[in-house]
N, C-alpha and C positions, 0 to 999 in steps of 0.2 A: 407388340405387347404379348406376353404369355397368355395362354388361355385363362388362367386364373387371375382374378383381379387382385390389386394390392390388398383389399380388405380380406380376401380369402387367405392371405399369407400372414395375417396377424398372429402374433404369439406363437409362431412356428418353433418347434424345438431346434436345438442346435444341429447343424449339419455335420455329422461325425466323419464325413469323408475327408475333412481337413485335419482330423486328429492324427497326426503323424509326427515324426521327429522334426519335420520342417517347421511346424507351427511354433514350438518353443524356441527353436533356433532363430526363427524370424522375429519373435518377440524379444529375444535377447539382443538381436541386432538393433532393433528399434531402441531398446533401452540404452545400449552402448552409444548410439548416435546422440541420444538425448543428453547423456553425460558429457560427451565430447563437445557439444554445443556450448557448454558452460565452463569448460576447462580453463579458459582464459582468465576467469575470475580468481584463480589461484594467485595471480600476480597483481591484483588490484589494491591490496592493502585495506586499511580502514579509511572511512570517510563519514563526515557529517555525524549522524546519531551514534555511529560506532564509537566516536571519541567521547561522547557523553557517557556511554556505558563503560568505556575503558577508564575514564576519570573516576567513576564511582568504584569500579572493581580495584583500581590501583590506589585508592584513598588519596586522590589528588583534589578533593573538594572538602577541606576541613571546615569551611564555613557553612556547610549544609549537611543535613542528616538524611541522605538518600540511602535506601536499603539495597543491598546486593541481590536479595531474593525478589526484588520488585523494581527492576531497572526501567520499566516503562511507566512508572508512577511519577509524573513530574509535579509533585506536590510542592508548590512554591512556599507554603507555610513552614516548610522544614528549614528554610534559610534562617540563619542566626540573626538576631537583631542587629541593625546597622549594616547589614550586608544584603540589602534588598536587590542589589545589582548582580549578585554573584551567579556565575555560571550560566544561568538560563532565565533571565527575566529582564527584558528591555524596559525602558522608562515608560513607554506608553501602555503597559499592561493594565487592563481594566481590573478593578478590584474583585469582580466576580468571575474572572477567567479561571477555567479549570481544564486540565488535561491529565487525568489520572486513569491509567489503563492497568488492569489487574492481569498480569501475564506471568505468573510465577514459573510455569513450566518452561517457557522460552528463557526467562531469566536464569533458571537453574542450568540450562544447557550452556548459556554464555559464561556462567560462573565456572562450570566444569571445564570449558575451553580455557578459561583464564588459569585454572589450576594446572592444566596439562601443557598449555602452550605459552602462558605469560602474555607478552605483547607481540608474539609471532603471528601475524595476521593470516598467513596461508593455512595454519592449522584450523582456524575458525571457518575458512572457506571450504576446507576438506569436510568438516562437519556438515555444512550446508549441502554439499554434493552428496554425502551419504544419506542425509534425510530425503533429498530429492529422489535418489535411487530407490529408497523404500516407498516413496509415493508412487513411482512408476510401477513397482512390483505390485503394490496394493491395488492400483487402478487396473492392472492386467488381470489380477485374480478376480476382481469384481466384474469386469467385462465378460470374462469367461464363464462366470457363474450365471449370467443372464441368459434367457432363452433366445439367443441370437446365434447366427452362424459364426464359426471361428474366423472366417474371412472378415466379417463385419467387426468382430472384436479386435482383430489385428489392425484394421483401418482406424478404428476408434483410438486404439493405443498410440498409433503413430501421430494422429492429429492432436491428441492430448499431449504426449510427451515432447513433441517438437514445437509446440505452440510458443510463440514469442512472449506470451503473458507471463511465463515463468522466469524471464531474464532477470528482472529486478529482485524478486523474492529469493532466487537462488544465488545471485551474484552479490547482493548487498547483505552483509551479515545482520544488520539491524532489522531487516525484513524477514528474517528467519521465521518469525511468528506466523506468517501466512502459510508457508509450506508445512510447518509443524501442525497447525490447525487442520489443514487439508489431510495430512496423514492420519491423524486421529479421527477425523470425520469418516474417512474411508474405513478405518478399523471398526468404528462404531457400527456401520452398516454391515460389515463382514460378520461381526459378532452377532448382530441381530439375525442375519441370514442363517448362521449356524444354530442359533437358538431355535429358530423356526423348524429347522430340519431335525435337530436333536435337543429338545427342551431339557435343560439342565441348569442348576444354579451357577455352574462355572461360566457358561456362555452368557447368562443373564448378568452376572457380576462383571464379566468382561465388557459387555456393551455399555454398562453404566460407567465403568472406569474409563473406557476410551472416550466417552462423551465428556466426562469431567476433565480429562487431559486436553481435549480439543478446546474447551472453553478456557482452560488455564493457559493455553498457548496464545489465544487471541479471542476477543469478544465474539467475533463472527463464528466461532466454534459452536455457539448455541444452536446453529443450524443443524448440528448432528442429529438432534432429536426429530425434528420434522422430516429430515431426509430418511432416517430409519423408518419413520411412520409411513412415508411415501413408498418405500420399498415393501413394507408389509402389506400395504393396500394393493400395490400394483403387481408385485412379483412373489408375494408371500405364499402362494399355493403351488409353487414349483415343486416343493418337496413334501407337501402335506395337503390338508383339507383346503377347500376354497376360502380365499380371504374375503370376508364380508365385513362391512363396517362394524357390525355387532361383535363379530369374533375378534377383530383387531382391537376394538375398544375394551374388551374384557381381558385381553392378554396381559399377563404380568409384565411382559416386556414394555408395553405401552405405559402402564402405570409407573413402573420404576424409572424409565427414561423421562417421562413427563414430570414426575416428582423431583428428580434430580435437576432437570433444567429449571424448574420453578424455583427451587431452593437456591441454585446458583445465581439466578437473576435477582432474586430478592436480596441475597447477601451482597451482591455487587452494588445494588442501589443503596442499601442500608449502610454499606461501608464508605459511601461518598465517592465512589468511582464513577467514571464517565467523563464527558467533555462539555464545556460551555465556551463556545468560540464561534466566530463567524466562519471558520474553516471546518470545525467539527460540530456536529449536532447530535443530541440525544432525544429519543422519542418522548421522554418524560419532561424535557426542558422546552422543546420547541417542535411540537408535532407538525405544525404547518410547514416549517422549513424542511422537516424530514420528508413530508409528502412531496414537496417540490424536488427533493433529491431523488426520490423514487421515480418520479416522472422524467427525470433526466437520466438516471443510471440505467433504467431498463432499455430505452431505445439505443442509447450510445453503447451500452455494454453488448447488446445483441448485434449491433452493427459491427462492433469490433470482432465478436466471435464468428460472425458470418463472413465478413469482408476483410478482416485484419487491419482495420483503420484504428490506430491508437486513440482512445478517447481523451488522452492527455492533451491533444491538440486543442480541445475546447477550453481547457484551463490555461494553457500557455498562450493561446491566441483567442481571446473571447469572441472575436468577430466570426470565428470559424464555427462556434457552437450552433447557431441557428441553421447554418448550412448542413451540418452533420445531422441535426435533428430532422431536418426536412428529408435528407437522403435516407435516414433510418425509416421514416414514415413510408417510403416507397419500397426500399430494398427488402426490409425485413418481412413485411406482409407478402411480397412477391415470392421470396424464398420459401416462406412457410406454405404458401399455396402450392408451389411446385413440389415441395417435399411431400405434402399430403397426397397430391395426384400420383406421385411415383411410388411412395412407400406405403401410404395408408396408415391409419391410426392403430395403435396397439397399446397394451399395458406397458410395454417397455418404453414406448414413446412418451406415455404419460409420466412415467418415472423420470425419464431423462429431462423432459420439459420442466417438471417440478424442481429437479435439481438445479437447472439453469436459473429459473426465476427466483427460487428461495436463496440461492447463493449470491445473486445480484442484490436482492433486497437487504440482506444482512450487512452489506458493505456500503450502504448509503450514508453512514455517519461521516465519512470523509469525502474529499474531492474525488470525482470519478477519475479512475486511472487504470491503465493496463495491469498494473501490479496487483490490483484487487480482483482480477478476473480468473485467477488460477483455479479456484473451486468450480466456478461456472463452466470453465473450459472442459471439465470432466463430462458434464451432461451434454454440452454442445458437441463435443467430439463423438459421443455415442450416437446422437441424432445424425450427424454427418457421416459417420461410419456406416450406419444403416442405409443412408442414401447411396453412397458409393457402391456398397454391396448389391443393392437392388438395381442400380443403373447398369451394372455389368451383365445383368440377366435380360436386359431389354434389347429388342432388335433395333437396328439402326434405321429408323424410319423418320421421315421429316416431322411427323406430328409429335415426336418425342424430343424435338430440339431443345425446348426449355429445360427438360430434365438433364440432357447431356451438357447444356450450357452451365446449369447450376453445379453439376458434378465437376465439370472442368474448372469452374471458379473455386470450388472447395479444394480441389487438388492443387490448384495454383497457389492459393493463399495459405492453405494448411500444409500441403505436402512439399511445396517449393519455397514460397515466400516466408513461411513460418520459420523453418530452419535457417533461412538466410537473414531474416530480420532479427532473430534472437541475439546472435553475437554482434550484429550491427548496432542495435538499440542499446544493448548492454555495454558495448565498447564505448559508445558515445557518452553514456552516463558515467562510466569509469573515468574517461578523459576529463569530463566536466568536474567531477568530484576531485580528481587528482590536481587539477588546476587550483581549486579552492584550497586544497591541503597545502600545496607548495607555496601559495601566496601567504598563508598564515605562517608557515615555517620560517619564511624570510622576513617577518615583521621587524621593523627597526625599534624593538623594545630594548632599552639599555640593560635592564636587569629584571628580576622577578617582581620587584616592587613597583615597576612602571605600569601606568594605566594607559592603554591605547584607546583613544577616543576616535571612533570610526565615523567619518562623515559620509563617504560613499563606499559601498561594498562591491565585490565581484559578483556575489549572489546573496540572496536573503539567508540561505542556510549557512553560508560562510560567516555572515555577520552575527547571526544568533548563536551559532555553535563555535564561534571563534575562540572563546576562552578555553573551552574543553579541548579543542584541537591543539591550541598552543601549549597547554599544560602537558598534554600527553606527548607531543612531539619533543618537548624539552624536559620531560620527567620532573615537573615542578608543581608544587601545590600552592604557588602564588603566581601573580601576574593576571592581568585582566585585559580583555578586548571588549570595550563597551560601545555598542552601536548607538549613534544618534538617529540613524535611519537603517533600514534593511533593504535598500534598493539602490538604483543608479539614477541620479538626478542632476540636472543643471542647478547649481546652488549659488546663493549669495551668502557669504559669511561676513557678518558685520560684528565688530567688537564694540559693545556698548560702554564697557568700563574695564577696569583692571581684571575683574572676575566674572563678567557677564558677556555673553555673545548671543546674537540672533541668527538663526539659520532660516533662510527663505528659499523655497523651491520655486524655480521658474519653469518647471515642466510638470512631472507627475505630482499631484498633491501629496503632502506628507501623510503617512499612515495608510496610504491606499495601495501600496505595493502588496503583492500576493502574500508574502510571508509576514508582512507587518499586520495583516488582518488576522493572522493566527491568534494574536494576543488580545484582540478586540472582541467584545461581546455585543456591541451596539452598532447598528448600521449607520445611524446618524453620527456625523463627525463631532468630536468634542467641542463644546462651546468656547467662545473667546473668553479668556480669563481662567479656564480650567488649569489646575495645577497638579503636578505629579512630583512625588519625592522619590528619587532613584538612589538615595544613599550618597552616591558620589557627587550628585548635583541635583538641582531642582529645575523642573521644566514648566513653562507657562505658555499657554496658547495665546498668540498675539493677534493673528488675523486668519480669516477663512473666507472662502467664496463658495459658490454653488458646487464646485468640483470637490472641495475638501479643504484641509488645512494648508495655509501658505507660509506662515511664519511662527516660529517657536523661540522663546527666549530661554537660555540655559544659564543658571547661576551656579558657579563653582565656589567651593570654600577657599580656594587658593588662587593666586594669580594664574592666568592662562599661560604665562611664561614660566611657571614653575617647572622644574626639571622632572617632576614626577609624572607630568602629562606628556603624551605624544599624540598630536592631532594627525590623523591618518586619513588617506583617501585613495581609492583605487583609480589608477590612471589609464586602464585598458591593458596593461601588462603586469603591473605589480602594485603593491600598496606603498605609497610614498608618504614621507613625513612632511607636513605643512607647517610653516612658521605662522603663528597667530598674527593677524594684522595689528597695527597700532590702534590705540583707543580712538574711536570715531571714524576709523577707516574700514573699508570692506575689501573682500577678496572674492573674485568670481571664479567658480569652479565649474569646469566643463563636465557635461554628462559623459561618463565613460561608455564605450561600446559594450554591448552584451556579448558574452562568450558564444552565443548562438541566438537566433531570433526567438523571442519569447522566453528566454532563460529567466527563471524566477529569482 
């Protein structure tokens, strides 16, 4: 151990011995590798939500009034009367379901892409790569502005830029909102930093504008204000007087950013935006559910940022969740203790920790997922970069084995596994999505007026977004793929009469698949006798048990043998057409295999 303790090295100024030509070249190399890791996305094409956006941009949804400037506002009330089934509303949707997200900045970039590239998907992916490149540049500039050594900043940049958490937001066009919000969040802190160094209306307005753009990109962009405040409190005296709570509270920057954040939040709520769903929660609708999400997101998110374990596993395979929470309860405190022993606490560490925690908390509205950790990765990479920098200064003695072990783990997961996992995870997602896309492309629909009635789907996303996908692939503003379920089940299909049928699940209860729960707002299963009007048909719950729904009767206005209907089911390779059984007879449908274990 050096003669000075870790505490004595707190808030040390940057070590300028590394300020040479090699540093910007090294940073450039890190950035180029980061872009290279995502180049394969240029060949992915559109999938899932992309097709909904494309359908709106290309005017392929005449029966609904969706706005091109608000592509993430899934306001089902905009569906024309008599078309309650159209594009994005399965029959089991609860009446108070809501998924309205106000993201005009992201929507504007998608509209501009549509103007420039039409339906040429690689152009949209190029835009994503350019935005990510700007994120890497902004992250590097902020790391270098902090009172840390250039080597620590370079370590932090590599850990951040190569992190596999960026794979989905960069590779999936519809997830552009995450990297856009992160870009403008970084720019908000940059502008705040410049205002502290050179107070002027220009930097004040720039900080407020960047914060507004962050929130307009994605709701989690509201974190730009508290992160700028954290920077002011922890690092605000780098270029000026000491940052005290009183001085920061009186700063025009604090008042302007706080007022803007409050106005945006009030406007968001007053405008009816937000979500009401078993999958998405809002603090003003279900604060208890949100608290439980926080208690899940924090440990699983921290475990992913430290160890690289994707928290999505807890969603895809629920039995893994308790094991991951238990592991997080041991690994995260142990890593924190080792970090403190080696590095010691400082204002920069406080800022980085605040960035991690706040960035995780604002993402708890949805299911915990790796794709939501991009912003938190900035703070985590800073902490781990400080660790690697400090460990290189320690002598190799046995008593420091935990420090070297933690540093080796960081290097392995961040420096080696991160770059390796990014294309692997992203490639797996792309293949899964491409399979859904090609299955829909080859649907046996006779013409655009045919209604495909889907009994078993390849995935929940393929079932719910099948209509948008089919219309975009065939450039048609008619044609429907209507799911009776959004999962894979062992089913019994009984024909009651000429126009009615009963669907019974012999495996997973109906409405309990992961994507089916998106449109539900009540944890209790619908009661026997509950009725739903889906426009094309009526659904009535017939039976249920402790696990959930078992049988549902569907009444169609025309005979099941009518040529306008095509009853479809995924068989493990493609979606095949099934002939309705005779009246009083039933058909057993096997449960198709999942594309991969836990596929939603």
